[in-house]
C-alpha positions in Angstrom: 128.2 154.4 85.5 130.8 153.4 82.9 132.7 150.2 83.5 136.5 150.4 84.0 138.6 147.8 82.2 142.0 146.6 83.2 144.0 146.4 80.0 147.5 145.0 79.8 149.9 142.7 78.0 152.6 140.4 79.1 155.2 138.0 77.6 154.3 134.3 78.1 157.0 133.8 80.8 155.4 136.6 82.9 151.9 135.2 82.9 150.7 133.9 86.2 148.7 130.6 86.3 145.4 132.4 86.5 146.0 134.5 83.5 147.2 131.5 81.5 144.1 129.5 82.5 141.7 132.4 81.7 143.3 132.8 78.2 143.1 129.1 77.4 139.5 128.8 78.8 138.3 131.8 76.7 140.1 130.6 73.5 138.6 127.1 74.0 135.1 128.4 74.8 134.9 130.4 71.6 137.2 128.7 69.0 136.6 125.1 70.0 133.1 124.9 71.5 131.2 127.9 70.1 132.7 127.7 66.6 132.8 123.9 66.7 136.4 123.7 65.5 138.7 120.8 66.4 142.2 122.3 66.1 145.5 122.4 67.9 145.3 125.7 69.8 148.7 125.2 71.5 150.7 125.8 68.3 154.0 126.6 69.8 153.7 130.4 69.1 152.4 131.4 72.5 155.8 131.0 74.1 157.3 133.8 72.0 154.2 136.0 71.8 152.8 138.7 74.1 149.3 138.2 75.5 146.9 141.1 75.8 144.1 140.9 78.3 141.0 143.0 79.0 139.5 142.3 82.4 136.5 143.7 84.2 137.1 143.0 87.9 138.1 139.3 87.8 136.4 138.4 84.6 138.3 138.1 81.3 136.3 139.9 78.7 138.7 139.8 75.7 142.1 138.5 74.7 144.5 138.7 71.8 148.0 137.2 71.0 150.6 139.7 69.7 153.4 138.2 67.7 156.6 139.8 66.5 157.6 139.8 62.9 158.6 136.3 61.7 156.6 134.4 64.3 153.3 134.0 62.5 153.9 136.1 59.4 156.7 138.1 58.0 155.1 141.2 59.6 154.1 141.6 63.2 150.7 140.1 63.7 147.7 139.9 66.0 145.9 136.5 66.4 143.6 134.6 68.6 141.4 137.7 68.8 138.5 136.8 71.0 135.9 138.3 73.2 133.8 136.5 75.8 130.3 135.7 74.6 129.0 137.3 77.9 130.7 140.6 76.9 129.5 140.9 73.3 127.5 144.0 72.4 129.5 146.1 74.8 132.0 147.3 72.2 134.8 145.3 73.8 135.9 143.9 70.4 136.6 147.4 69.2 138.6 148.1 72.4 140.5 144.9 72.0 141.6 145.5 68.4 142.5 149.2 69.0 144.6 148.2 72.1 146.2 145.3 70.2 147.3 147.6 67.4 148.7 150.1 69.9 150.5 147.4 71.8 152.1 145.9 68.7 153.5 149.3 67.8 154.9 149.8 71.3 156.4 146.3 71.4 157.6 145.9 67.8 157.9 149.4 66.4 156.3 150.9 63.3 155.5 148.6 60.4 152.6 146.7 58.9 150.4 144.4 61.0 148.9 141.2 59.4 145.9 139.2 60.6 144.2 136.1 59.4 140.6 137.4 59.8 137.4 135.4 59.8 135.7 136.5 56.6 132.4 137.5 58.2 134.3 140.1 60.3 135.8 141.8 57.2 134.0 145.1 57.6 134.8 145.2 61.3 138.6 145.0 60.6 138.3 147.3 57.6 137.0 149.9 60.1 140.5 149.9 61.7 142.2 150.4 58.3 143.0 146.7 57.6 142.8 145.8 53.9 142.4 142.3 52.4 145.4 140.6 50.8 145.0 137.4 48.9 142.2 135.0 48.4 139.7 133.6 50.9 140.8 130.4 52.5 139.3 127.8 54.8 140.9 127.4 58.2 139.2 124.8 60.5 136.1 125.0 58.2 135.7 128.8 58.6 136.4 131.2 55.7 139.3 133.5 56.4 141.2 136.2 54.6 144.6 137.7 55.3 144.4 141.5 56.0 147.2 144.1 56.4 147.2 147.4 58.2 
């Protein structure tokens, strides 16, 4: 039997405490603990962004932050792209990126989408049509490259 995901996005002000907690918990679990990065996750951009969630029952499987043009980059952008370690291997990352692209276009209209991708995921993002722009850079000790769709 195929699992049914609940996929939706909300503005920061519309998030309930449980959703906010789930997003922070998953971001910390992966970006701080798993990837061993000490960084300021609360960067001030969450307040003006939209937040995309993929739940299975009451478990957050994946999350992304959708930002309008001018907030993170000149273009609209997708950031904090993360899937739960417990959900990996299920294809949830592909669902997350595809839904994030679709949501950005619904929210912000047509136009390019920029991401700051972890370099080891280059081929994954290329499969959606993203192309590298610029040089590889270190962010929190991890190689990244900007990509544009």
